[in-house]
N, C-alpha and C positions, 0 to 999 in steps of 0.2 A: 506495499499500500505505499501512496507517494504521501511526504510529509503534510503535503499540504489538505490531501482527501483527509489524514487522519486528523489535524487539528480542524480542520471542520465537522468533522464525528465528535470528537470530545466537547469540543466546543458547544453542539447540542443536544450534547448527554449534562449541560452545566457546570464545565471541568475546564481548566488550561492545563493544554499537554506537555507533558517534559520537552528540552528540546532533541530531537532526533535528527541525526546524521544521515540522511539520504545516500550517502557517497555508497558505490557498493566496494564492499573487501576484496583482496585483489587474493586468487587463486593460489594456495599453495605449490611452488616452484616443480614438485614433482609431477602434479596433476595438471598444472598447466603445458610443462615439456611432454607428456604421455601422447604414446603410439595413437590412433584411432584401436581397436580393437577388431584381431582377427575374429572369421567366420564361423570362430567357435567360444567366443566371447557370451559370456555370461556376466551379471551384475548383481547374484545372488553371493552373497558368503559371509561369515561369522563376523567381517569385519566391513560389510555394506547394508547398512539399516536405514532406516527413512531419508535417506541422500544422501547420507556420508560416504566421500568413496574411499577415506584412508582411515576408516576405525577412529579414532576415539573426535569426537567432536571439537571443530577449530573455533572461538568463539570472535574471530574475523571471518570464518567463511561464509560468503551471503548468501550459500545453496541453505545452508545450515538453521536461519534468522530471518532471510529474506530480506538484508538490508539494514534487522535493525540494531543496535547496538544494546551491547547489556545491561547500560550504565540507567538508556532509556527503558528498559525489561524491567529493571527493579526499579527504576523510580513509581511506575506503570502501579507495579506489585503493592507500593506502600500504600500509594494512591488510590486502590481498588475501593474502600469505604467510603469514598466520595462519593462515589454514584447515586448512595441514596442520603447525599447529606445536600441543601439548600445551597445552592453560589455562591451567598455570603459568608458561610463557614466556611467555602472551601480554601485551601490556602495553593501560595502560586507556586509551584513547582522550578520554573524557572521564569527568571525578570527579564530574560532573555525574549522568550516568547512574544509576539504581536499576532493579533489577531483580526482578521475584518470582523468586525462586527456589525456593519452592513447589511455581510453574506452570511455569517453565521454567528447571527446573537446569542447570546448567553439566554439559560433559563433566568425569569423572573426571581427577585427574591423569596419572594413566596410562592414559588413554584419546587415542588422539589424533584431534581431530575430523574427521579424514581416514577414519576408518572411518567415520562416520556417515554420511558426504557420501555419495552415491553417484559414483562415476566421477571422482573431483575434481579431475584434471585434464583432463576432457572438456570443449572450450569450443563451447557452443550456439551458432545465431543469435539475435539481438536481435527480436523483433517490432516491427515500425513503425507509426507512425500518420500514415491522412493525411487532411483532411478533404476527403469527399467528396460530399455533397450535406444541403440542409438543406430539414424538416419543418416542414411548419405544419396542425395536426388542430382542426379546431372541430367543439367538443363540444355533447350536449345535457345538460342539469340532468343530475343525478346519483339512478341508483335506489336507497335503502338496501335490502337485503334482511335488516339484522340481524346479531345476533351468529349466527355458526358455529364448527364445532371448531375453526378456528385463525385467529379473529377473528372482525373486525365486515366483512360485505360489503359490497362498492359495485356497481354496474353502471351505467358510464356509454358510452351511443352515440355513432358520431359521425355530425355531419351533413355533412363536406365535407371541404376544406382544400385545399392546392397543397403543389407542392415541386421543386425544381430542383437541378443538380450536377453533376457532372463528366460523366455518361454518360445525362442528356436532363433530358427536366422534364414536369411533368402535372397532375392533380388525385387527390385521393384522394376517391372513390367514398362515397356515403353509406352505412352500415350497417355498417360495422366497429364495435368494442368494444372496453373495456377494464374488465374483471373484476378491480380491486383488492381486497384484503385490507390492512387496516386495525387492526396493532395496538397495543395498551395503552396508548405511548407516545408513537404520533398516529401512526409511519412507517406508508409507504403499499409494499405490494409489488405491482407492476406486472405487468400480464397481457395485451396488447393483441394483436387480429387485424383486420386492416382490407387491402382494396383499392388499388391501384393504377393510373391508368391512365395514360398518356405521348403528349404532342401530337401524335405519328405518325398519320399516312391511310396506311391504319387503322391503328388504336391498339393498344398496347399490353397486358396485363393485367399484374399482378406483385401477388402476397403479402408481405405485408408482417410478422413478427411480431416483438412487445420485450418481454421482459421484464424489471427491475431492480426498483429501489428507491430512493423519495424518503425522503428523510432530513434532519431538523433539530431547532434547540429546538420545543418543543409550541408554543410561545405564533406561532412563524413557520408549522410545519403547518396551526395552526386558521384564519391567516389564508389560505393556501391555499386551503385550503377552502372558504370562501366566494370566488366572482366579483367581489363588490363589490371584494372589498380584496385577492384575489393582485394586481392591476396595483400595490400602494403596497409589493409584499415585491422586498427586491433577491435578484437571483438567487444571488448569493456569499453571503446566511445561509443557504442550504440548500443540498442536493445532488441531485440529479437526474439518476443516472445508468443508463443501459440498453444491454442486450444485443439486437442486431439481427439478423437473416435474413430473408433474401429467397427466394422463386423463380419461375418462369415457364418455359409451353415454350415462347412464343415464341423463335424462333432469331434475331435480332437482340438479346436480352439474354441467353439463357438463358447463357450461356458467360462473362458478365461478372456476375452473379448469382447464380448457383445452388449457387456453393461460396465465395460471398464470410464476411466474416464482420465485423461492426463494433461500436463501440462507439459513445454517444452521452451526451453532456451537452444535457439541456435545462430549460425553464424553462412554468412556467404564466402565463400570460396575460390574466385573466379568463375567459373560457371556451372558451379556444385554449391549446394544447399545440406548442410550437417546440424543436424541438431541431435540434443539429447531430452530421451520423454521419461516424465517422472511420472510415476503412478500414483493418483491421489487419492488414498482408504480413507 
């Protein structure tokens, strides 16, 4: 969650949030330099749970806490009881936090924030993330369709690719496509459909669909649009985040995939897109 969105939400609850640093932490040197996995690669092991790739949780690993720093998390825990107190009685956890009162007004002193929070005493299970597979898709040159009502439409077909993970491995069948919309600031809304084939005998076929956003500074996004320059762009200089769903009628995979949910973090590498998919539990 972006810090501005978090501040708006907590202000709606009648509290002022602690200062949260949204800068993504560096991934460890070993993980950053690791080569892509071979076809028989699997992600499940005693050291891989809830998205951690290297065993013990690294407090600076953005994959573990989605960019939140532990000091902010501890501050939030200390202020948990403030959800049930009037705003006039709530301490200011950080003098540096500035809120836009016109957009996100605080609850009045006479109104408990518990009134605005549905079922404030109810505790819901939190979702978890587990690294489940890695995907590589190779691309044809994009075809520009020009300006359409919601932006600039590009059509990109897929020539193939490969994938491997905890539940199997295989190839990307040629013929998939990404129908993307580029908005004025250069951000791209991605909407893909393609077909996977497993290495089984006989193989299974799986439909995979993704949608999400590639965002970042305009100059960085312009480099990504050029396959000759895309390799030189640091993946941490922009955000490539997608939602993933899959479906199949194959008895070997349908119970595992058809009702699953995944989120992905990816990068553009020349005429190739690579992403890691995390299963939402």
